[in-house]
N, C-alpha and C positions, 0 to 999 in steps of 0.2 A: 644538214650535210650528211652524206652517206659515207660508208666505208668503201674505199676504192678497190678492194680486192676483187669484187665482182666484175669490175671493168678490166682487170688485168689478172686473169686466172693463172697465167704462166709466171707471174712475179709474186712471190710470197712477200707480204708486207714485212715479216720478221727478217727475211733473208735478203730481199732486194735492196739495192742501194737507193738513196734518195733520187739520184738522177734517172735510174731505170724506172722508178715509179712515176716521176714527173713526165718522162717521155711517153710512157704507156697511157697515162690518163690524158695527157695533152692530145695525143693522137686519137684516143677514143672520143674526145670532144671535137675533133676536127680542127684543132687550132694549130697554127704555125708557131714556131719559136718566137717570131716577132710579135704575133698577136698576144701570146702569153706574157711576153716581156712588157708590152704596153699595159696589160691589165695589172701587172705586179708593180710596175714602176721601175723597171731595170732595162738594160739594153739586151738585144738579141744575143750578142756574144756571151753575156752572162748566163743566159738560159742554156746555151750550147755547152758552156763549161760545166754547169751543174749536171747536165745529161751525160756528159762524157766522163764525169768523175774528177775533173781537173780542179774543182773547187766546191766548197759547200757553203750554203747560205747561212746567215745568222738566224737564230730562232724567230725573230720578229718577221723576217722575210719568209720563212717557212709558213708562218701563219697567213701571210698575204698570198702565197702560192696556193695554199689550201683553199682560201676564200675564192680566188680567181678560178680554180678548177671545180669548186663546189664539193670538196671532199674533206675528210679529216686525215691527218697524217699521224702515225704513231711516232713517238719520240725515238723509238729504237731505230727507225729508218733514218732519222736525222743523225743520230749518233754514229751509225754505220758509215755515213758519208764523211764524218769528221776525221 
C-alpha cells in the first residue's frame, strides 16, 4: 500500500478530513461511491455521508476502506473526522 498524498496533492493528509481524502482517492481510482461501497461492504449512502462529513467510520471500517483503495490512512485523518 502506498501513501495517498501523491494522489491528492491538494489535500494534506494531516489537515484533510477523512471524507475529503476518501473522495479524492476514490475519484483518482475512477470508482463511484457505489463501487467503493461494494468493496468495503457498506451502502452507497454511507460512503456519501463519509465524504460529506456527516458521519465517520469505525476504525475497522477505515482499514477496509484503505484496503479497498490500496492506500494507508494516517490515524490523524480519522480522528479529525470524529
